[in-house]
N, C-alpha and C positions, 0 to 999 in steps of 0.2 A: 487502229480500228477506223473503218470508213463511217463518216457521219452522213448517212443517207437514210431516208425513211421509206424508200421504195426498193423493192427487190426486182431486178430485171428478169423478165420471163419472155420467152419467145411466144409468138401468137398461138402455136399449137398447145403450149403449156397453159396459157390463159384459157383457151377453149376447153381443155381437159378439166381444169378446175371449175369452170362454169357448169360443165356437164355433171361433174361429181357433186357439186352443190345442189343441182336440180334433182339428181337421183337420191341424195340423202334426204332432201326435203320431202319427196314423195314416198320414201320408205319409213318415215317417222311412225312411231306408235300411234295407233288409232284409239279413240275412245270406245270402251266396251258398250255394246248394245245387247242387253240381256234377252232381247227377242230373237236374236240370230244364233244359229248353232256355232259351237266352238270346235276347232280342230287343234289337237295337241300334236306337235312334232317334237320328238326327242332323239338324242344322239348320245353315244357314249364311246369312250376309248379306254385304254388301260389306265389313264391318269386324269380323266375329266368327264363330266356329264353336262348336258345342256338340254333345255326344253324351251319351246316357243308356243305360246297360246295364240291362235290366229282366228280371225273372223273375216270372211270374204277375201281370203288370201293375203290379209295384212296382219302384222303382229299387233297384239294388244298387251302382251306380257312376255317377259323373257327371264330365264334363270340359267345360271352357269356356275359350276363349282369345280375347282381344281382338287382332285382327290389326293394329290400328293401332300396337301396341307392338312389332310385328315389322317388320323391313325387308323388305317385299314390293315387288319392282320390277315394272315393266311387262314382261311376257313374252307371247308369243303362245299363250295358252290360253283356252279359252272359259269363260264364266261357269258356275259349278258345278264347275269344276276348281280344285284348290288347287295353285298353283305357287309354289315358292320358288326364289330365285336367290341 
């Protein structure tokens, strides 16, 4: 095993990490302001659902659930409808 505390990266990789860090910092969850309107964005697939609650285009809350972990049985409801039995 190599006894070093630094991981060698090229300049392009270092710059990419700095950009990623800056983007993640600016995309962090924002504090809820009850005076502003909320926008709910939701998405679903055959095996997962997710939703983001936004204010002024920035997320204030997030939810995600993998449906394969739940017992979802065959019921007569159309795609796009969430049915639990």
